[in-house]
C-alpha positions as CSV (number, residue, x, y, z in Angstrom):
1,M,-6.6,-30.4,39.6
2,K,-9.4,-32.7,38.0
3,L,-8.6,-35.4,35.8
4,H,-10.5,-34.0,32.9
5,H,-8.6,-30.8,32.8
6,L,-5.3,-32.9,32.1
7,P,-6.1,-33.2,28.2
8,L,-6.8,-29.5,27.9
9,L,-3.4,-28.6,29.8
10,A,-1.3,-31.0,27.8
11,A,-2.6,-29.4,24.6
12,M,-1.6,-25.9,25.9
13,L,1.7,-27.2,27.0
14,V,2.5,-28.7,23.5
15,S,1.2,-25.8,21.7
16,G,3.8,-23.7,23.6
17,P,3.5,-20.0,25.2
18,G,2.5,-18.5,21.8
19,A,-0.7,-20.3,22.0
20,L,-1.1,-19.3,25.5
21,A,-0.3,-15.6,25.0
22,A,-2.8,-15.8,21.8
23,N,-5.7,-17.1,23.8
24,S,-5.8,-14.2,26.0
25,F,-4.5,-11.5,23.3
26,P,-5.2,-8.8,23.7
27,T,-5.5,-7.7,27.2
28,Q,-4.3,-4.1,26.8
29,P,-4.8,-1.4,23.9
30,V,-3.0,-2.1,20.5
31,R,-0.4,0.5,19.2
32,I,-0.3,0.8,15.7
33,V,2.8,3.1,14.2
34,V,1.7,5.0,11.1
35,P,5.4,6.3,9.8
36,H,4.1,9.3,7.9
37,Q,2.4,12.6,9.0
38,A,-0.9,12.4,10.6
39,G,-3.8,12.6,7.9
40,S,-1.8,10.7,5.4
41,T,-3.2,8.4,2.8
42,T,-1.8,5.3,4.9
43,E,-3.5,6.6,8.0
44,T,-6.6,7.3,6.5
45,F,-6.8,3.6,5.1
46,G,-6.2,2.4,8.5
47,R,-8.8,4.3,10.2
48,M,-11.2,2.5,7.8
49,L,-10.9,-0.5,9.5
50,T,-9.2,0.0,13.1
51,P,-12.7,1.1,14.8
52,E,-14.2,-2.2,13.9
53,M,-11.2,-4.1,14.6
54,S,-10.9,-2.6,18.0
55,T,-14.5,-3.6,18.8
56,L,-13.6,-7.1,17.5
57,L,-10.5,-7.1,19.8
58,G,-12.3,-5.7,22.7
59,Q,-9.5,-3.3,23.3
60,P,-8.6,0.3,22.1
61,I,-6.3,0.4,18.7
62,V,-4.1,3.6,19.2
63,I,-2.8,5.0,15.9
64,E,0.1,7.1,16.4
65,S,2.0,9.1,13.9
66,R,5.8,8.7,13.6
67,P,7.1,10.8,10.4
68,G,10.4,10.9,8.9
69,A,12.9,9.7,6.5
70,A,10.4,8.1,3.9
71,G,8.5,6.2,6.8
72,T,11.9,4.6,8.0
73,I,11.9,6.1,11.3
74,G,8.6,4.7,12.5
75,A,9.4,1.4,11.0
76,R,12.5,1.3,12.9
77,D,10.8,2.0,15.8
78,V,8.2,-1.1,15.2
79,A,11.1,-3.5,14.3
80,L,13.0,-2.8,17.7
81,S,9.8,-3.4,19.7
82,K,8.7,-6.3,21.9
83,P,6.9,-9.0,19.6
84,D,3.9,-9.4,21.6
85,G,1.6,-8.1,19.3
86,Y,1.0,-4.9,21.0
87,T,3.0,-3.0,18.6
88,G,2.5,-3.0,15.0
89,L,3.1,-0.8,11.8
90,M,0.9,0.3,9.3
91,N,2.8,1.3,6.0
92,A,2.4,1.7,2.2
93,S,3.5,-0.7,-0.1
94,I,7.0,1.3,0.1
95,Q,7.9,-0.7,2.9
96,V,9.1,-3.4,0.5
97,M,10.8,-1.0,-1.6
98,Y,13.0,0.5,1.1
99,P,16.2,-1.3,0.0
100,G,16.1,0.1,-3.5
101,I,15.5,3.5,-1.9
102,F,18.2,3.8,0.8
103,K,21.6,2.8,0.8
104,T,21.9,2.5,4.4
105,L,18.7,1.0,6.4
106,H,19.1,0.4,10.5
107,F,16.5,-2.4,10.0
108,D,16.0,-5.1,7.5
109,P,12.5,-4.3,6.2
110,M,11.8,-7.9,5.2
111,K,13.5,-9.9,7.9
112,D,12.8,-7.8,10.8
113,F,8.9,-8.1,10.5
114,T,6.3,-10.5,10.3
115,P,3.6,-9.6,7.7
116,V,0.1,-9.5,9.0
117,G,-2.4,-8.7,6.4
118,V,-3.5,-5.7,3.9
119,F,-5.7,-3.0,5.0
120,G,-6.8,-2.7,1.4
121,F,-6.0,-2.3,-2.3
122,A,-6.1,0.9,-3.9
123,P,-6.0,0.9,-8.1
124,M,-4.3,4.0,-9.5
125,V,-5.3,6.1,-12.3
126,A,-3.1,8.1,-15.1
127,V,-4.4,11.5,-15.4
128,V,-3.9,14.7,-17.6
129,R,-5.4,17.9,-17.4
130,A,-8.5,18.4,-19.4
131,Q,-6.9,20.7,-22.1
132,S,-4.2,18.1,-22.8
133,P,-3.9,17.1,-26.3
134,I,-3.3,13.5,-24.9
135,K,-6.6,12.0,-25.3
136,S,-6.0,8.5,-24.2
137,F,-3.3,6.0,-22.8
138,R,-2.3,5.1,-26.4
139,D,-1.7,8.5,-27.4
140,L,0.4,8.9,-24.4
141,I,2.6,6.0,-25.9
142,E,2.7,7.3,-29.0
143,A,3.7,10.8,-28.1
144,A,6.3,9.6,-26.2
145,R,7.6,7.2,-28.8
146,A,7.8,9.9,-31.3
147,K,9.5,12.3,-29.2
148,P,11.6,10.4,-26.7
149,G,11.9,12.3,-23.3
150,S,9.7,15.4,-24.1
151,I,6.7,13.9,-22.4
152,T,6.7,14.2,-18.3
153,F,5.2,12.4,-15.6
154,A,4.5,13.4,-11.8
155,S,4.7,11.7,-8.8
156,G,4.3,12.2,-5.0
157,G,7.8,11.2,-4.4
158,L,11.0,9.4,-5.8
159,G,10.7,5.6,-5.0
160,S,6.8,5.8,-4.2
161,L,4.7,3.6,-6.1
162,P,3.3,6.0,-8.5
163,H,6.8,6.9,-9.7
164,L,7.5,3.2,-10.1
165,V,4.4,2.5,-11.9
166,G,5.6,5.2,-14.2
167,E,8.9,3.6,-14.8
168,L,7.2,0.2,-15.4
169,V,5.3,1.8,-18.0
170,N,8.5,3.0,-19.4
171,V,10.0,-0.5,-19.2
172,R,7.0,-2.6,-20.4
173,S,6.6,-0.1,-23.5
174,G,10.0,0.8,-24.4
175,V,9.5,4.4,-24.2
176,Q,11.0,7.5,-22.1
177,I,8.8,9.5,-20.2
178,S,10.6,11.5,-17.8
179,H,9.9,11.6,-14.3
180,I,9.4,14.8,-12.2
181,P,9.3,13.7,-8.5
182,Y,7.5,16.1,-5.8
183,N,7.2,16.1,-2.0
184,G,3.6,14.8,-1.9
185,T,0.6,14.2,-4.3
186,G,-1.1,17.7,-3.9
187,Q,1.9,19.9,-5.3
188,A,2.0,17.3,-8.3
189,L,-1.6,17.3,-8.9
190,T,-1.4,21.2,-8.8
191,D,1.5,21.4,-11.6
192,V,-0.4,18.8,-13.9
193,L,-3.5,20.8,-13.6
194,G,-1.4,24.0,-14.7
195,G,0.2,22.2,-17.5
196,H,3.8,22.2,-16.1
197,V,3.9,18.2,-16.1
198,D,2.3,16.2,-18.7
199,V,0.7,13.1,-16.8
200,L,0.2,12.0,-13.2
201,Y,0.0,8.7,-11.5
202,A,-2.3,9.0,-8.5
203,S,-4.7,7.2,-6.2
204,V,-8.2,7.2,-7.6
205,A,-9.4,8.5,-4.2
206,S,-7.0,11.8,-4.8
207,A,-7.9,12.5,-8.4
208,L,-11.6,11.4,-8.5
209,P,-13.0,15.0,-7.4
210,Q,-10.9,16.7,-10.1
211,I,-11.9,14.0,-12.7
212,K,-15.6,14.2,-11.6
213,G,-15.3,18.3,-11.9
214,G,-14.0,18.1,-15.6
215,K,-10.4,19.6,-14.7
216,L,-8.6,16.1,-15.0
217,R,-9.2,13.4,-18.0
218,A,-8.5,9.9,-16.9
219,L,-6.6,7.9,-19.3
220,A,-6.5,4.6,-17.6
221,V,-6.5,2.9,-14.4
222,T,-3.6,0.6,-13.5
223,S,-5.4,-2.6,-12.3
224,A,-6.2,-5.7,-14.1
225,A,-9.8,-4.9,-14.4
226,R,-11.9,-1.7,-14.7
227,I,-13.0,-0.1,-11.5
228,D,-16.8,0.6,-10.6
229,L,-16.1,4.3,-9.7
230,L,-14.6,4.9,-13.3
231,P,-16.3,2.2,-15.5
232,D,-15.7,4.0,-18.5
233,V,-11.7,4.3,-18.1
234,P,-10.0,1.3,-19.6
235,T,-7.1,-0.4,-18.0
236,I,-3.6,0.1,-19.2
237,A,-3.5,-3.6,-20.0
238,E,-6.4,-2.7,-22.5
239,S,-4.5,0.1,-23.8
240,G,-1.4,-1.7,-25.3
241,I,0.6,-3.4,-22.3
242,P,-0.8,-6.8,-21.9
243,D,-1.1,-8.2,-18.3
244,F,-0.2,-4.7,-16.8
245,D,-1.6,-4.9,-12.8
246,V,-0.5,-2.6,-10.4
247,T,-2.4,-1.4,-7.2
248,S,-1.2,0.6,-4.3
249,W,-1.7,-1.4,-1.1
250,Y,-1.2,-0.7,2.8
251,G,-0.2,-3.4,5.1
252,Y,-0.1,-4.2,8.8
253,W,3.5,-5.8,10.2
254,V,4.7,-6.8,13.8
255,P,8.1,-7.4,14.6
256,K,9.7,-10.5,13.9
257,D,9.0,-13.5,16.1
258,T,5.5,-12.5,17.4
259,P,3.5,-15.7,18.0
260,R,2.0,-17.2,15.0
261,A,-1.4,-17.2,16.6
262,I,-1.4,-13.8,17.5
263,V,-0.4,-12.9,13.9
264,D,-3.3,-14.9,12.8
265,R,-5.6,-13.4,15.4
266,L,-4.8,-9.9,14.2
267,N,-5.2,-11.2,10.2
268,Q,-8.5,-12.5,11.0
269,T,-9.9,-9.4,12.7
270,M,-8.6,-7.2,9.6
271,R,-10.6,-9.7,7.5
272,D,-13.8,-9.9,9.4
273,A,-14.1,-6.1,10.1
274,S,-13.6,-5.6,6.2
275,E,-16.7,-7.6,5.6
276,M,-18.8,-5.6,7.9
277,P,-21.6,-3.6,5.9
278,A,-20.3,-0.2,7.3
279,V,-16.8,-0.7,6.4
280,A,-17.4,-2.4,3.1
281,K,-19.6,0.6,2.2
282,R,-16.5,2.9,3.4
283,L,-14.1,1.1,1.2
284,A,-16.4,0.9,-1.9
285,N,-16.7,4.6,-1.7
286,D,-13.1,5.3,-2.1
287,G,-12.6,2.5,-4.6
288,I,-10.6,0.5,-2.0
289,I,-10.6,-3.3,-2.5
290,P,-10.5,-5.3,0.7
291,S,-8.0,-8.0,1.1
292,K,-8.9,-11.8,1.7
293,M,-5.4,-12.7,2.3
294,D,-4.2,-14.6,5.4
295,A,-1.0,-13.8,6.9
296,K,0.9,-16.4,5.2
297,E,-0.5,-15.4,1.7
298,F,0.6,-11.7,2.5
299,A,4.0,-12.7,3.5
300,A,4.5,-14.6,0.0
301,F,2.8,-11.3,-1.8
302,A,5.1,-8.9,0.0
303,A,8.2,-11.0,-0.8
304,A,7.0,-11.0,-4.6
305,E,6.0,-7.3,-4.2
306,N,9.9,-6.8,-2.9
307,K,11.4,-8.9,-5.9
308,K,9.3,-7.1,-8.6
309,W,9.8,-3.4,-7.5
310,L,13.5,-3.9,-6.8
311,D,14.0,-5.3,-10.2
312,V,11.9,-2.1,-11.9
313,M,14.2,0.1,-9.8
314,K,17.3,-1.7,-11.4
315,R,16.1,-1.7,-14.8
316,A,15.0,1.8,-14.7
317,N,18.5,2.9,-13.0
318,V,16.8,4.5,-10.0
319,Q,19.7,4.9,-7.5
320,P,19.5,4.6,-3.8
321,N,20.2,7.7,-1.5
């Protein structure tokens, strides 16, 4: 060995095996498990970035659907996988809410994973059917206050973020708008359009066609600021609940003990992909806000979201099954 190679070798040895692995990562396809049905919103989010991520990594990214038990079957599969960066989990923000939804889990959603990054943030929108007498979000709160429990809101599932947004509205405004859970947003949307339920909290992308088509009226968006796709629709914060700011988000996790250098490489790849012109346009067309958080920032954010929503569940008396 030549003497001038010794400093480089010493640096690599001091950095440890994680650094050595990261220098060559990846050398084979990367598998990302989506713990929901193929074609789900979660998978759709991931596919907006993964083709470009694959190009940047120089290896294929294989998305595998493993649905069941609100995503916990696929999540457990990843939790038990080898921590080498080649198996990851793509899940919605429900990942950090599992302890409030299930009494028994066969993995710890916070401790058995290392957060990598966020595929994107998606504001939600509160909508009513076009014929509804509720003309604004303030009208909604006033109607709920006048007749407690008589106004209803739909969501795509018990413990889902749209459900918890509705509960947070109740907690923050002191009203009682009754929750009607559905198995998916499609049926919830159908029943709101049919006048069977008053309000729906949904992703902007899923509700936008009906809003543009004049079948739904948008009352307010859940984000802190108005969004470009619905510039005339106020925020909930503007409509009487100060500092209200909720967006749906879709994250990427790997098993705990995955080398930090590999986690950071995957995170940087996500952020670089989201800045590519084609991806940026793709995200903007669906009202998705790209993430600029590094892996450590995402870890702190996920922990804060876990604490926030478990508190909302407790205050709203949402009981785990």
